[in-house]
DOLUMVO-677310 format. One record per residue (C-alpha): residue in one letter; y, x, z. Coordinates in steps of 0.02 Angstrom, whole numbers, plus 50000, padded with zeros to 5 digits. Each point is the difference from the previous one (the first is absolute). Layout:
% DOLUMVO-677310
AYXZ ...
***
This chain:
% DOLUMVO-677310
M500005000050000 A501645007749946 R501205003950141 T501294986450022 R501725006050054 A501024987550099 A501334999450131 V499435001250180 R499824983050082 G499394995550172 R499925018150061 D501394999950128 Q498855005550142 E499315014649900 L501745005749948 T500624999150179 A498525010250060 L500305012949863 R501845001650044 T499535003250181 A498665012649953 L501155009749884 A501515000050115 P499655016050103 D500645016549933 G498785012649930 G498504998049890 R498944984350008 L498424994849907 I499704981249985 V498494993049906 L499974982149936 T498274992949965 G499504983549925 P498834992549869 A500385001249815 G501384988149948 I500674997350175 G501725006949952 R499955018150057 T501015006149851 A501314986250018 L500195004150185 L500165018649961 D501364996249872 R500924989950130 V499895014550123 A500705011449865 R501534988949979 L500274998950188 L499885018950022 A501155003149853 A501274988150076 D499905010150161 G500445015949904 A498275007849983 R499425008649841 V498484990449936 L498635009349907 P498694987549935 L498275006749964 R498784988749909 L498245006850001 G498604996149880 T501204995649857 G500265016949916 P498975008949867 D499135011250125 G498704987550062 G498705008350109 G500705017349958 D501384998450130 P499064998350166 Y501495005550106 A501344990249904 L500915016149956 A500254994849818 A500694983050052 L501195008450123 V500665012149869 R500294985649879 A500924989850131 V501185014350047 R500355004149817 E500454981849964 R501325000650139 F500535018049978 E501794995449954 Q500184988750151 L499365012850125 Q501185014249944 E499435012850128 S500155018949976 G498325008349990 L499144983849951 S499485006749831 E499145015050076 A499144989850135 L499394987449871 S499365013849885 A498995007550141 V499124983650031 A499754997149813 Q499185017149979 L498844996950144 R499594983049927 D499515008149835 A498955013050091 R499134986750102 G499674990249841 R499145014949920 E499065006450151 R499604983250082 G500195009550162 G500394993550173 W501564999350106 T500795017350027 P501405006950108 A501015003349842 V500004981549960 V500564995850176 A501445012449992 A500544993949829 L500034981850055 D500945004150160 G501295009149896 L500194985649877 F500234986550132 E501195010850105 T501055002849845 V500034981749952 G500494994550175 R501245013850038 R501584989150002 E499394982150017 R498514991250071 V498644997449869 A498774985649993 L498385003049906 L499234983149951 V498225001649939 D499134985449917 D498094998949988 A499615015450105 H498164995449985 A500075004249814 V499835018950035 A498645008950095 E501105009850122 P501694991750030 A500255006550178 P500565018249964 V501514995349892 L500564985850114 S499795010350158 A501025014149921 A501414987749965 R499974994050179 R500045017950067 A501585002849900 G500834985150087 C499754987349861 L499624981650029 V498344996349917 V499384982349964 A498344998749908 T498954985249947 C498124999349978 E498814986049952 E498994992250137 G498185000349954 A500195014949883 E498665013250016 R500535010950145 G499585018149972 P500425013950121 G501745002149924 L500534981950029 A499235000150173 E501025015650041 L501594991449941 L499704984850110 T499615011050149 D501535010949972 A501234985549979 D501274996250136 R499684981649969 V498814989649894 M500604982449959 T498874986749924 I500834987749880 G499254982850026 P500024984849886 L501584990249970 A500214983050078 D499464986449879 D501754993049980 V500705017249954 A498595003149876 L500324983149919 S501865003549989 L499545015549901 V498964989249884 R501424987849973 R501215014049961 A498795008849882 A499584984149906 G501695000249912 A500014980949992 R499844985250117 L498235001450066 D498994984250025 E499274997750173 S498254998849926 V500105018349948 V500465005050178 T498574989650069 A498775007349875 L500505017850043 R499874996650185 T498264992749980 A499365013049878 L500665015650088 G499674994850179 P500195015550110 L500715009949852 L501534988749984 G500995011750114 N499705014649882 P501535000149884 G499165010649866 T498544987949994 V501034984149995 L501225006649869 G498605007649897 T499054983550002 L501564990649947 D500245012349857 A498184998149948 L500214981149995 R501525002149889 R499155012249881 S498474988849984 G501074985049952 R499564990550159 L501834998150048 V500924987449892 T501724992350013 F499944981350019 E501504989050036 G501005015150055 R498665006650120 L498775014149985 C498284992050023 L498165004249984 S499344994249832 D498344994350073 P500154998050189 A498124997650020 E499595017249928 P499815013850133 V501345013150023 A499285017549978 L500565017350057 P500605012249866 A498545009749927 D500735016550062 H500284994450180 P499645013950127 L498574990450080 L499134998649832 R500335018449964 R499285004250170 A498444989949962 S499805008749831 A500125016950085 L498484995650106 G498874999449848 G499054987749892 T498954992250137 A501544995850102 V500854992349848 R498484989149962 L499874994750182 L501834995150002 G499754989649844 A498474991750073 V500874995650164 A501454992849900 L498884989549887 L498954993950145 D501544995750103 G499295010450142 L498355008250043 D498804997050143 L499035015450050 D498364990549975 A500404999949814 L500315018749988 P498215005649957 P499804987649855 L501775004049943 A499565018549995 D498504995549893 I501134990249880 L501235014549991 E498555012249975 A500635010450146 D499225007050157 P500254988250149 V500515014750110 D501315005149872 C500624982149993 G500164999350189 R500955016449999 G501104993649859 L500454984450099 D500455010750151 L501145010949892 L500864984949923 I500304992650172 E500665016750064 A501165001049849 G500724982850040 V499324992249840 L498744988750086 T500004992150172 A498564995250114 G500134983950100 P499354997050175 D498424992549927 G499715015349893 R500494991549837 I500895012049883 S501484994149897 C501395007049891 R501625004650086 C500924985649917 P499694986949864 A501075009449873 L498935015650020 A498434989449976 A500734992349841 T500315017149922 A498345007450056 A499034984949935 G500885001649833 R499455018149985 F498184996350042 R499614992649831 A498145003649999 R499694983550091 R500914984050038 G500054993750178 T498754986149966 A498785012049917 L500125012150146 H499684986150125 A498524994549894 A499255017449996 L500185001550189 A499274982750024 E498465004349896 R499675015650103 L500304991450166 L498874985749949 A498635012249953 G500145008450169 H500034983350089 R498404994549912 R499125016450036 S500355002450182 G501464989650058 G501275008850108 V501454995549886 D501474991450082 P499874982249929 V501904997850001 V500265015749895 L498604994649885 A500694982449978 D501765006549968 H499445011349857 V498864986649928 A501444987450001 R501225012149919 G498725006649876 G500134985149884 A498674992049894 T499135016449957 V499225001550173 R498214993749991 L499674988450147 D498314993350055 D499754984150099 D499975009350167 T501705007949967 V500744983349949 R499364992350161 L500735014650096 L501714997149921 L499944981450038 T499455002850180 M501325013350031 G501334989349915 A499604985150113 A500105011250154 A501655007949947 E500954984349948 Q500994998250160 E500305018050053 E500075008949830 P500394986949867 E500565013249874 R498305008350002 A499084983450001 T500964994949844 L499445015749909 W498194998050055 Y499894981849948 S500775004549833 A498685013549973 A498574988350048 L500654986749882 R499725011749852 R498124999450023 L499774981750046 P499424988549859 P501554990149949 T499044983649995 G499195002150170 P500524992050166 E500285016950084 H501305004349869 A500934983850038 R499975003350188 T500585018049980 L501384995249880 C500674987850130 R499995013550134 L500875012049881 L501374987349963 L500264997550186 L500205018650029 V501085003049848 V501224987150066 R499985008650170 T500185017849936 G501044997849843 R498745009749893 Y500184988549851 E499555013749875 L498194998450060 L499924983049915 R500095007849826 E498175005249997 P499274982850045 L501114992449865 T499415012549871 R498194996650045 Y500334981349986 A500695002649824 E498465010149952 H498594990850090 G500704983450059 C499604993050172 A499164985750089 E500844983249990 E500425000150185 S500945016549980 V501194994749861 D501284993850126 E500005016550094 I500125009749837 R501524989849950 L500765002950171 A499715018749980 A500874999449831 I501484990550073 L500195011850148 L499925015449889 A501254992949876 L501204994950138 H499995016850086 S499905011749850 G501064990649875 V498825005549862 P498974987449899 P498135003249994 A499345008949846 E498424989549984 R500114984149897 A498834990350115 V501095004050152 R501584995449905 E499244983149964 L499764997250186 L501875002550027 D500434987849863 A499344985350103 P501434987650028 F500734995150167 P499184983750055 G501084984649988 R501515009949941 G499884998849812 P499295013049883 T500795015350083 A498705013450036 F500045013650131 S500265012849862 E501504990349934 W500714998250175 W499825018550045 F500085009149832 D500984986849904 R498654999349866 R498184995849973 L498845015050000 A498484994449901 P500205001449811 D499444981949970 P501034987750104 R498894985849940 R498695005550126 H500974991350138 P500764983949936 A501104990750121 T498744986050015 D498735012050072 G501215009750107 D499544991750163 T498255007050009 L499095016550007 A498324996149926 G499585012449865 A501735008150008 G499255017449986 A498764995749864 G500095008649832 A500034991349833 G498145002349974 A498445008550060 G500355017450064 A501874997149997 G500505009850153 A499964990250161 G499224984549928 A498315008049986 G499855001350189 V500674983150054 D498734986350025 T501044984250014 Q499014985350066 A500204984149903 G500964986850094 A500565012150136 E501654995650084 P501285012749932 R501145008250125 R501874998949980 W501105014849961 A500944997250163 E498425003250100 V499855017049919 T501825005150000 A499955000850189 E498195003950031 A500785013750104 G500404986450124 A498195000050053 L499985018850003 A500634998250178 A498204998150055 D500235015750105 G498315007249962 A499004984150026 E498235001849937 P499614991149836 P498864984950006 A498185004850000 G499224999049829 G501624995249916 K501655006549942 A501355005650119 S501234986749946 V501785005749984 G500654982350008 G498654990350090 G499744981449993 A501334987850055 G498914993650141 D499625017550061 R501835004550001 A500504984450095 G498615002850125 A500485018150027 G501794995150033 A499464987150127 R498795011850086 D501185014650028 G501524989450035 T501035008549866 A501394989549928 A499864997949814 G501815005149978 D499825017350075 G499405016749932 A498184994350002 R500204985049885 G498404994349917 G499515006249828 A500314983749905 G501724997650075 R500465017849964 S499344998649823 D501144985449959 L501445007350100 L499955016749910 S499844991449833 A501534989250038 A500995015150059 L499535009749843 C500724985849897 G501534998150111 D499534981850036 V500874996850166 A499454981950009 A498185004949976 C500195013850132 E500604987350126 R498644987349955 V498615012750021 W500785006750158 R500064982750078 S498274994949939 S499245015350084 G500844995650165 G501475011949988 A501614996050092 A501544995949897 P501345005750015 S499245017050036 P500745017649992 E498395005649915 L500184986849864 D501835004449976 R499575018449981 L498704995149872 R501304990449900 Q501215014650010 A498675012049939 A499544988249859 L501844998649949 V500125018749964 A498185001549942 D499575011750145 M498144997749978 A499575013150130 D500894989650132 V499264983949931 A498255007250014 R500345006550175 L500624983050058 V498594990349917 I498545011650034 G500595006050170 A499735016050097 D498575005549888 Y501165003049854 R500755017449991 V501675000849911 P499775014349876 E501095015450009 T499845004249816 G499774990749837 V501004985649930 L499924988750153 G500345014350120 A501555005849906 Y500654982349976 H499734996050185 R501145014950039 V501294992849881 V500004983350091 R499995007350175 G501325012949959 Y501134986649925 A499824988250150 D500235014250126 A501585006149910 D499135016549964 W500514999549818 T499725018349967 R498164997650040 A499944983749902 M500785007349842 S498845015150010 A498514988149999 V500754990549852 R500095016349902 E498235004350054 L499394983649926 E500925003349837 L499265017449982 S498224995350046 P498714998149860 A499734981850047 E500484986349878 D501464988050020 T499334988950138 L500854985850092 A500365012150143 R500915012149887 H501104986149930 A500384993650175 A500475017750053 R501225000949856 L500854984050060 L500205007050176 A500705015949920 V501294989249912 D500654994050168 M500025017250082 C500885008549855 A501274986049985 A500405000750186 R500285018749983 G501194997449855 E498795007249871 F500224985549879 G499365008949845 Q498345004150082 A499904982450072 A500204992649826 R498645011449931 W498784994950137 L500374981649965 T499675002349813 A498345008750036 A499364986150115 T498934986349925 R500614982249982 A498324993250059 P500114983150089 R499125007450151 L501555010650035 A501314987549943 V500724997250175 L500055018650039 R500805003949833 T501354986850025 W500305006550176 A500285017649928 R501164993549863 V501054990650128 G500165015650107 L500465011049851 A501384988249944 A500734999450176 R499955018850024 K500955002149837 G501354988650070 D499584984349901 D499634987950143 G500294985049888 Q498665005549877 A498785003050143 V500264982450068 R499864992149826 V498345008949966 A499284993650164 L500624982249974 L499274999649825 A498335008050044 G499684991750169 P499624982349940 R498965006449854 L498945010950113 R499774985850124 R499464987849865 A498805013149929 G499175001450171 L500565018150023 R500604997650178 T499405015850086 G501595009250050 L501144987149922 S500884996950166 I500355018750015 L500725000449824 L501144985250033 S500495006950170 R500555016449918 A501054990649873 L500794989550138 R500505015750097 I500815006649842 A500924983549974 V500695000950178 L500585017949975 G500844994849837 D500854984550076 D499024988949881 H499894985050115 E499414988149864 G498615011849947 A499475002450181 A499894981250026 E498924997949843 L498855013950057 L499844992050171 A499494983949915 E498665009349902 I499345008450158 E499914983150087 L498864993749861 L498685012850044 P498644995850128 H500485007450168 E498884992150128 H498705013750003 H500915014449915 V500815012250119 D500865009149857 A500664983649930 Q500594994750173 E500885016750015 S500844997449831 L500534982250045 L500725005450167 L500975014149919 A500614989049857 R500644986750119 G500785013050112 L500925008249855 V500554984149912 H500554991150160 R500655016350077 D498904997950153 P499785017350082 E498654994250120 C498944992849861 A500265015949899 R499545010650151 E498374990550021 A499615003049817 T500395018650006 D498885001650152 L498584992949895 I500405012249859 R500025014450123 E498334994350071 R499304999249823 G500525018249974 D500994997449838 L501435012150034 P500854998549829 A500094981050020 L500665002550177 M501345011749933 E500604987049873 S499954986150129 C501025009550128 L501315003649868 A500124981649952 V500114994050182 A501395012650032 R501114990049881 F500224986050129 A499305005750168 P501294999450141 D499655018350035 P499425008349838 R499855017450073 P498164999650058 W499494992249833 L500965013149903 R499295014150106 E498224994549965 A500334997549815 H500845017049991 A498575008650091 L498684992449887 A500985003549841 T500205018050056 R498155001350036 C499604993649825 G501345010549917 A500664983849925 A501725005349939 A500374983249918 L499674990750162 L501015012350101 E501474995849888 R499734981550039 V499985004250186 R501685008749979 E500704984949906 V499494987850137 T500665012050132 R501715000449918 E499984981249973 R499624996450184 G501255012950060 V498815009150117 P499705018750020 A498765007649880 P498245001650073 R499725016850079 A498515009050067 R499674996050181 G498775007750121 R499555017749948 R501525010649961 D499165008849855 A499564984249904 L500375002349816 A501074989649885 V499264995749831 T501055012949905 E499505013550124 Q498184995349982 R500145000849811 I500845017150006 I498595006650109 E498684992849883 L500835008449851 I500105016550094 G498134998550028 E499794997849812 G500905016549971 L501674993649934 T501605010050022 N501594992550073 R500714997849826 Q498434991149939 I500004988950154 A501824995549969 L499624995149821 R498484989850052 L500954990450136 R501634999149903 L500945009450136 S501105015449992 E499195016550043 K501255001850143 T499424983350072 V498205005949998 E500525016050091 N500914989750131 Y498464989250027 L498965015850025 T501255007450123 R499924984350106 L498104999449989 F499845018250057 A501154996750147 R499124984050051 T498195005349979 G500085018250052 C499205005649836 R500645016349930 S499504998849819 R499644987649861 V498165004150008 E499914997350188 L500894983349977 A498764994149869 A498525006150104 A500644991050155 S500154984049901 L498225001649933 T499285001850175 G500984985250066 R501085010450116 L501524991249926 A500214981350025 R499684991349835 T500824983250027 P501474993850098 T499684986150123 
***
């Protein structure tokens, strides 16, 4: 990895210690040690500037960079070069003679390869005494470990009264010469890692553009303990740029494919260190990386695969651990130092893929297990599960996987998921055991979020079909995978499963709802008249046509509805209950069974353990955005209405947050994914509601740059981006997001809500109100009522702010037409509307309390601003609106706060509480400093004068105690500065 030169950041303690160590008169020898890339050179350069400012003559000596290579063991050639380069600056009488004496001895040593002699000592003493005759001289030596014997030259400089500061790499091979230097030093200082916030400020500055938060998160995750190494973090950023992984999107520097791993540069010191240990060590490193860790039980078979001696492999692992390349956990499991190192090492080990290596290990462990036993069954099962379809499994091994999976479901669901998945590969797809295992796998996938494990059962279904009783579970697997990955299945038979229409809701299929198109090439396979059933949905056109060959549909059998399958996950809350003896482990269960179970355990049907049928219909209604159906199913299953849970479900359905919908419907068993389409979109929704718009916009960009198709979630994210950009005054970007979003009926309310907000932020309140008044009745008549009260409430707030009393009254009339009896959100909208139109502060306060309880901070911000127009004391309302607008960075709304403040004749809201709370402009200046912008660039970005920016910084330094721009940005990143006024 090429050396990265950068300014010193976050090294105040080291610099203070160095100043103290170098303060006494006379010669001093200080050695700075630290790992490669830690910033030794940058720190040495900073010391040079400090010493020069104090009047010392600085003589830099960089070892290992000249043409001499290993022919200069005492650094004499490097010393002669350094003095000659600064000959004019030194200007000492006798310097030429003293330098010639050393040069001649250097030449003689080069020819004779002799040792250290008294003549060399005398010549060096003479040279350093001449150089330091009039002024104090500082000899700064970088990479002292690069020569065999650095101590004689450096000790000679110290004897002559020079200050000597040398750096050497921690972990470098320590011969006698380097050991002598460390022993002879007056002080040895170890340079530790930078604090994370300082390291990330370096990244932001080096990026040269506004860096998206996803890049920062990816670097933090990939580098782990190496994040504090500036050379590593900057080198990794540069490698991402050179590989094309960093792309500019909507003015931010983002990762082109966030799901792809971030890798260390190929020339990173840790990789060079591993290469220096020899071929066996390199192969072991690649194997550990591909296997995602190594248990010692697997070492003998791994040595056999690598065609190496087991003893040599054990020694190689010890050397890699000693070199800091690998780490050993408390349980003895060996892993790579960080994920980025594993990504690079795995890429180099091209002889095998990870799956093939697991398979080879599994075959050898299985052979040993069959011969004599003694193999850890957990290690065996792990490699079998990760070895893919090439691992040959007998009936005993399949039974072992099923038994271990059942035992591990509660304590180790991740492992149980893998083991069930492996067993499923060898079970006949038309047999009852396959159906039971598939149900257990679905349960665990929902709990663990490992939706990628559903791809293999779907592929096998397309190739071999399945039993009739498994078609529902196969369709559920296809739906779950499509929802969470955002990628349509490749197999035609699986695509046909997703083209089944929603029951009772017209011809719209799941594929049309989620992907905005049908997936199967022949849409005639699923005519609207047949869309309410599942019988034969996976069948091919004829014999041997994919899935149809394996489905034995019984004549006259009662077909199951699509709704029962859409939320089969509802019954996945069985919490490990054993499947019925001799039958399939039903994911949904019969209606009578579900009712009986609810009565037996005393669980209310409206809570997180709702029965499978109720949850099926409820999830189906939520997917379609059918609020009336949601309420009907909720009530029919015994749920209380109004209910906070039902209201949260409606809110999630409004913005198509399917992760939250599934969590509310399925209950505690559902794990909201951290990655994938639903995981990213869930971060968009939560970030928006929590007023963490930086996080929300980062997730929007992540969705746009992912390889997934344009799903409903991506379009909904674009509409939320419209509102955030408009509130920040970025109207051009807001318009582009609105153009990119689909006009699908499912998002009609959300799209209109975004359009209303955009018009208002641009200052056209009248247009915003007209759009809402025109769209509201149409949406209501079309049955698209989910979120309609929130849309109308937003428009009414805008009408009040714009003194449009007639428009506000019309909007109130529209809100009153909506059903409110059992809708908490509609009650909230009605209370607020009446409070604003009738100028009733108490009614408005009750409504804002409901909004605050709901956790919708942007709506709370707008409501507080509207109430401030007429409240007897507008100051608390304005303070809260100002604080929330500042937190969001909503410049357009801050301007509205200032307008209302002037109109009401009250003092402008100011930060209260902590003295160091930041105003919005100060926050923005600090953010731009963190992105590496100069004062002039910040002034242009914020449309301020450069002098104004400087004045802001002066006040910030005085108020926060920070002494530099970098320290200010770092303090903000760690939260040491208050982020919002209260």
